[in-house]
C-alpha positions, 0 to 999 in steps of 0.5 A: 472466541470460546474463552473470549466472546466478540461481536466481530472479527478482524484480521488481516485479509491473508489469515485464513486461519483466523478468517475461518475461526471468525466464520465458525464463530458465527459472527461478522468478519472483517479483513484487512488489506493494507496495500492496494487490493490485491486479488484479480478483479474486472477491469485492471490488469492481474496485481503483482507484475505492475502491469498498465491497464489493458487496452483493446482485445489483446490486452483483456485476454492477456488479463485473462490468462495471467489472472489465471496463472496468478491464482493457479498457486494457491490451489496447493493450500486447498486441502489444507484449508478444507481440513480446517474447515470441516474440523470446525464445522464448516463446508469445504470450498472450492477454491483458496481464493474464494475463502477470501470471499468469505467475509462480511467487509474486506477494508482496503486501508488504501486511497480508491483514488489510487485505484484505476478508475475502471476496477470493479471490486466485490460487493463486500469491499470497502475503501476506507482510507489510508494509516498515515502515522509515522512509526514510534521509531521516526524520531525528530526532524532535522532538516538540511540547511538551506532554502533549496528544494527538498527531495526526502528519501527513503527506501524499505525500512525492512533489509532488501539489499538497498544501500547501493541504491541509497547510495546512487540516489544520493550521488543523483542529488549531488548533481542537483540544485536540491537538498536531500533528506535521506532516511535509512530505517532500521536496516541500514547504518546511516554512516555506511551511506556515502553522500555529498554535501547537500544530502543529510543521511539520518536513520529515520525522521517523521515523513510526515512532517518532513513532507510539509517541506519536500518538493519530491519523494525518491522511494522504493515505492512501499505503500505506506511512503508512497500515500503518505507523500500523495496525502502531503500532495508531493510528487514521486521518483519510484524505484521499486525494489520487490514485494508489491512495490513495481504495483504501487509504482505503476499506480502512481505513474498511472495517476500522472503524480510520478514516474518510475526508474529501475532499481539498477539505473544509473546516477544520471538516469535517477538525477534526470527523473528527479529533475523531470518531477521537480520542474514539470508542474503536472506531476505536483498538480496530480499529487495535489489532486490525490491530496485532496481525494485523500483528504476527504477519505480520511476526513471521518474513519471510515474503517471505524465506522464500518466495524462499529456497523458489523457489532451493532448488527451482530448485537441485533442479531443476538437481541433478536435470538434472545427475544425469540427464545 
């Protein structure tokens, strides 16, 4: 920043080195969260395990204990973090988790409606809505033939040992009166996935367009696929594979917009879950409710508005300093 001065620093929220550099430069700092808000807060279970919200005193005790256990490992990084802070002319902090608070804005690129209604966030947190763009490699849309309900299938775009799960999903769709569009992503060769005749297997497709035709999405509950489906009013069957996916799946289920099955589920179990979501109108109704809230949240670009406000504040501060000088 000394070489290329800036009015605002924007960085992914985990990059404490970058956030420390912005603080040391004395400019406004915004961090970005590209999934659900990932730190413990009042009014919600600790994020990570995919727990349901607490009910009663025992549930609240569970949350307090687990929150302490979840943040404890971060303490190992405190000496290195404070060494970097002191080297850049900043005072040390008491905890690594506390360092995430040292921003002017934390922008959550996720729908507020997908989070728990009773959750209370720090004052600097802003939900600015999701990014719904398709990746550049999504290609053109090809739909399977026929007019049966369309089931869109997409597991992780990175490798999570998902080929066997994809095959079980495809086999499950083969037992139902549906069309399946199964996208493997870059991590799996579509030719390696066996599928029945009513399931089209392809490396990629623009999900935002495919979802206009879909009746259900079967997904690993990655934040991007889940939120795109909800933004289109399409309910989900979630098959979490790891990472933050159990947490996303729990929020989808809590919102009433889908159900979750294990990644080790049998073909029959997956088929029953898909059939349930297709034939119980409550799932589509709740997905459409979330779609309306996401549409309102993304009608304007709140992230840009927040960043422009920070830049204006920095400019006003510089002008004030110049006048005083």
